[in-house]
C-alpha positions in Angstrom: -71.5 28.0 38.8 -73.9 26.2 41.0 -77.0 25.9 38.8 -76.2 24.7 35.3 -79.1 24.1 33.0 -79.1 21.0 30.9 -78.3 22.1 27.4 -79.5 18.8 25.9 -83.1 18.0 26.8 -83.9 14.4 27.6 -85.5 12.5 24.7 -89.2 12.0 25.3 -90.2 8.4 24.4 -92.9 7.9 21.9 -95.2 5.1 23.0 -96.1 2.2 20.8 -99.7 3.5 20.7 -98.5 6.9 19.4 -96.3 5.2 16.8 -99.3 3.2 15.7 -101.5 6.3 15.3 -98.8 8.1 13.3 -98.3 5.1 11.0 -102.0 4.7 10.4 -102.3 8.4 9.6 -99.3 8.3 7.2 -100.1 5.0 5.7 -103.9 4.4 6.0 -103.9 1.4 3.5 -101.4 -0.6 5.7 -102.0 -2.7 8.7 -100.6 -1.8 12.1 -101.3 -3.4 15.4 -99.8 -3.3 18.9 -100.3 -5.2 22.1 -98.6 -2.6 24.2 -95.3 -4.5 24.1 -94.7 -5.0 20.4 -95.9 -3.1 17.3 -96.2 -4.8 13.9 -96.7 -2.7 10.7 -97.3 -4.4 7.4 -97.6 -2.6 4.1 -96.6 -2.3 0.5 -94.0 0.2 -0.7 -93.3 1.4 -4.2 -90.1 3.4 -4.2 -90.9 5.1 -7.6 -93.9 5.2 -9.9 -92.1 2.8 -12.2 -91.1 0.4 -9.4 -92.8 -2.8 -8.4 -94.5 -2.9 -5.0 -92.6 -4.6 -2.1 -94.3 -6.2 0.9 -92.6 -5.0 4.0 -93.0 -5.8 7.7 -91.7 -3.6 10.5 -91.6 -4.6 14.1 -90.8 -2.6 17.2 -90.5 -3.9 20.7 -90.3 -1.8 23.8 -86.7 -0.6 24.4 -85.4 -2.3 21.3 -84.6 -0.9 17.9 -87.0 -1.5 15.0 -86.5 -4.3 12.5 -87.6 -4.1 8.9 -88.2 -7.2 6.8 -88.9 -7.4 3.1 -90.8 -10.4 1.8 -88.4 -12.6 -0.3 -90.8 -13.2 -3.1 -90.3 -9.5 -4.1 -86.5 -9.6 -4.1 -84.2 -10.9 -6.8 -80.6 -12.1 -6.7 -80.7 -13.1 -3.0 -78.0 -15.7 -3.6 -75.6 -13.1 -4.9 -72.7 -12.9 -2.5 -72.7 -9.1 -2.9 -76.3 -8.7 -2.0 -76.2 -5.3 -0.2 -77.1 -4.2 3.3 -78.9 -7.1 4.7 -78.6 -8.6 8.2 -80.5 -11.9 7.8 -82.1 -13.9 5.0 -84.7 -16.2 6.5 -85.5 -18.5 3.6 -87.9 -20.6 5.7 -90.0 -17.6 6.6 -89.3 -16.1 3.1 -88.1 -12.8 4.6 -85.0 -10.6 4.5 -84.0 -8.2 7.3 -82.6 -5.1 5.7 -79.9 -2.8 7.1 -81.2 0.8 7.3 -79.1 2.5 10.0 -76.2 1.7 12.2 -76.1 3.9 15.3 -78.6 4.5 18.0 -78.5 8.3 17.2 -80.0 7.7 13.8 -83.2 6.2 15.4 -84.3 6.3 19.0 -87.5 6.1 20.9 -88.1 9.8 20.5 -88.5 9.5 16.7 -91.5 8.5 14.7 -91.2 5.4 12.5 -93.4 7.1 9.9 -90.9 9.9 9.6 -87.7 7.8 9.8 -87.7 4.1 9.3 -90.4 3.8 6.7 -88.9 6.6 4.5 -85.4 4.9 5.0 -87.0 1.7 3.7 -88.3 3.4 0.6 -84.8 4.8 0.0 -83.3 1.3 0.6 -85.6 -0.2 -2.0 -84.8 2.6 -4.5 -81.1 1.8 -4.1 -81.8 -1.9 -4.3 -83.4 -1.4 -7.7 -80.4 0.6 -8.9 -78.1 -2.2 -7.6 -80.2 -4.7 -9.6 -79.7 -2.7 -12.8 -76.0 -1.7 -12.3 -74.5 -4.1 -9.8 -73.3 -1.1 -7.7 -74.8 -0.1 -4.3 -75.3 3.7 -4.5 -77.0 4.0 -1.2 -73.9 4.7 0.8 -73.9 3.7 4.5 -71.7 1.4 6.5 -72.1 -2.3 7.3 -70.2 -4.1 10.1 -67.4 -6.1 8.7 -66.7 -9.7 9.6 -65.4 -9.9 13.1 -66.3 -6.3 14.0 -68.5 -6.1 17.1 -72.1 -5.3 16.2 -74.2 -2.9 18.3 -77.5 -4.2 19.6 -79.4 -2.0 17.2 -77.8 -3.6 14.1 -77.3 -7.2 15.2 -79.6 -9.7 13.4 
């Protein structure tokens, strides 16, 4: 049994520069910059042709999970105690950090933001609009309960 091959190849990290290029190709009308340590993407997202546009900011730092913020001016019912799937409301900066995933397996440094986090943001905004109309969150998912330990990739 001496020479066992690794059945699970190691994840190859995608650099911030590679993420930037992929984001610019997928979303040419948006802004995306990196200084080699941090990437910032800013754009407008319309989840359906009948939806309003939402201003979104995504940040990614080396060896950290991405964070997605929606500009508050675009969101309604922020004071609702049942406002779904958010980590932080920063009223001073007028931004809301939304909850898109919980476990590191859902996003890791081997996945492109343009193929994961941005489409997840579109889906979150779609379900947010349904929640506005019905009062029910239909997007599924889990959110850490009060007192439950939060993993690094989901903590505000």
